[in-house]
N, C-alpha and C positions, 0 to 999 in steps of 0.2 A: 592532547586535544586540539584542532583546527581553529584557531581564535578566527579563521576568518570565513567560516562556515558561516552566513547570514541567517536569521530565521525572525521569519514574524509571525505573532499571532493576534487570530481576528476573534475574539470571546467579551461576549457586551457584559456576560461578568466580573465587575472593576476587581473584588476580591482577586477570585479564582486567576483572571489574567497575571495578576501583581503573583501571586504563588506560582506561576508556573514560570513566569520571565527571572520572578530569580533562580528559581530552582535550576534552569537552564544555562544561568548565566554565573550562576555556582560553580558550572562545569564548563567554563570554558567559554561559550557561544555568545556570541553577540546577537539580540534578541532586542527587537521593536515590539510595540502591542498596541492595537487597535480595537471600539470597543464598535463598531458599525462597519457597514458595505463600505457607506461614502470616507472614511478615514482609509480603509481599505486599498480603493482605488488609486485616490490620491495619494499615497505613501507608495504604490506598487509604479505610478507613475515616475517616483524622481530618485527611485531607487532599487537593487538588482536585489531579489533574494532567492538563497536556496532553497528554503523549507519556507511551508506555508501551512499552519495551525488553522486549521478553518473549521468557527461554530455552527451549525446548520441552522441554529434558531437567531443569526443576530436582527436586529429589529427594524431594518430598512430592505431589507434584503432577502430571498431564502439561499442559502448554503451552495443548493445543489445547482443553482444559476451562476451562482461564483465559478464555480469549482470548473464549471463546463467551461468558463471563459476562461480563465487561470490560463488550464489546460490546451485551450486552441491558442491563447498568446504566448506563453510559454512552454512549450514540450516538455522537456528536460524536469521542471520546477516539480520537487515534492511534495503530496498533497496528502497531509494528516488530519481527515473529519475526527472530530473529538464533540462528541453531541449526546442528547437524552434519547434520541430515535434509536430504538432497541431491536425493532423487529428485522426478518431476515429481509423483507421487500425491502425496508429500509438502506441498510448495507446492501443490498444489488443496486439499488438506486444512484447508492454513494460509489462505489466504484462503476459505474455505468458513466456518472457525472467525472469519473478523473481521480477518484481516489485513489492513492499508495497505500495507508491502510487507514481504517477504518475503525476508532476507538470510540467504548462506549461510556459513558456518565454513569454514577462516580467513579474516578480513576483517578489515580494517583500521578503526580507528576515523573516517579518513575517511571513507567510505563512508557508516559511518552519520550524519555529520555533516550530509555532501551530501544525504541520505534527511532528515533533518528541515530542513534551509537549505530544499530545493524544498518542503517541504509552508507551513513559514511565509512561503519569497516566494508560493503561490498562494491561502495562506487570504489575505496582506497584499493580495492582488489582489481577490479576490473579496470581502471587505470592500466596496472601490467599485467593484466588480463590472460591466460592463456585459454581462453574459455571456447570451446569448440562449436558454441552454440550459440546464435541470438536468437532475443526474440523481439520480434517485432508489433509494439502492442496494437498499436493502430490499424496495422497491415492484417491483427490475426494470424504471423505466418513465421515456423520457427526458419532460421537462415542457418545451414551448416552447410556436410557433404550434396545435401540436394535442400530446394524450399519446400516444407509440408505447411500443410493450411491446416487452423485449429478452428474447432468448432465454438461458439459461443457460452458456453458450461468448460471447454478444456482451457479456453482463454482466460477464465474466471479464475479457474483453479492455478492456473500458472501463475498468474499474475500474483496470485495472493501469497502464492510458496515463494514467490521470487522475492516476496517485499516482508514478510512475518519474519520476526526475529528467530534466528533459526535457523531460518527457512523451514520453516516447523510449524503443522496447526492442528488444533485439535480433531476430531469428526465432527463434531458441532458444529463448531466455528465454518467449515467447508460444508455442511449441510443446511445451514441457514443461508451461505452466498448462496447457492443454488435453490432458494427457498423451497427444501424438502423439508419434511416430517422429520423431526427425530425419533427416528424408531428403525426398528431391523429393515423397513424398506427405504426406507431415507439413506441408511447407512448400505443394502444391497445396492444403489441408484448411484453412489457415490461412488463404488466399487467400479463398475462399470466406467465411467468417466475416468478413474485414475488408470484403468487399466487399455482406453483408447488412449490416454494419453501417456504414459507410457511406451506404445507402439512409438507414434508418433515421434516423441524424443527419439527412440533407436532408431528411426527410418533415417534421422537428421542430421545423427552422430552423435549421440550419448554411448558412454557407457551402459550397461545394465546390471539392476536396474537405477536407472535414474530417478525415480520417487521410492523410495524405503518405506513400508509400513510397519510405525510403531506400536505396536500390540498394547490393544486395550488403551491407545493415544488417540493416533493420527498417523498424518502421513507427516515426510522430509523429504526437501529437494535433496538430492545429493550428488547431484553433475553439476557444475559451471555454464551459468547458463548469466549471457547478459543482457539485460532489460533496454532495448533500446525505442 
């Protein structure tokens, strides 16, 4: 484990913050914790962090506003939202505000650890990456043998798959992300978006199929795509 990875947890529930900090520290990470936005802004101004775990319901400022500010100031930072807000609209707002991963409470420290380890693994691979495709999130663009623009739904899907554990997500999570009803119509709409995204990945230079359907489960990204 890379002890140089620096993590900040912004969580106003003292016991939960302490539990999460201890869990990550036991796995070799350096972890700081703050109870509110004021503390977050103070420590961010004096120390560099690789990962921020952000509760959206901090007492002094909305977490979505904080996430947008963090993303604008430090585009490379990895933002994990951990919140009791569970609706599909909340998830969508979270990703649109800059979240890389959206974890709903109650959640275990193991899920948080898995999200960080997955990002760490992908980051390590990417440093020596032979990825033929880059995914510019802000520009909504694939960069490969040619540049290919993505729609908003395709961007959300690809970002979610790029940052998910094992690059894999269940159908219902993707449907929630797209604000679709969890039913046959929602699944059919998701399949249309996936088909379009596959074609654009192929156009940019990925092998086919870049996104694999996992029967009765969801989808997995099987092509190396570098998120920039």
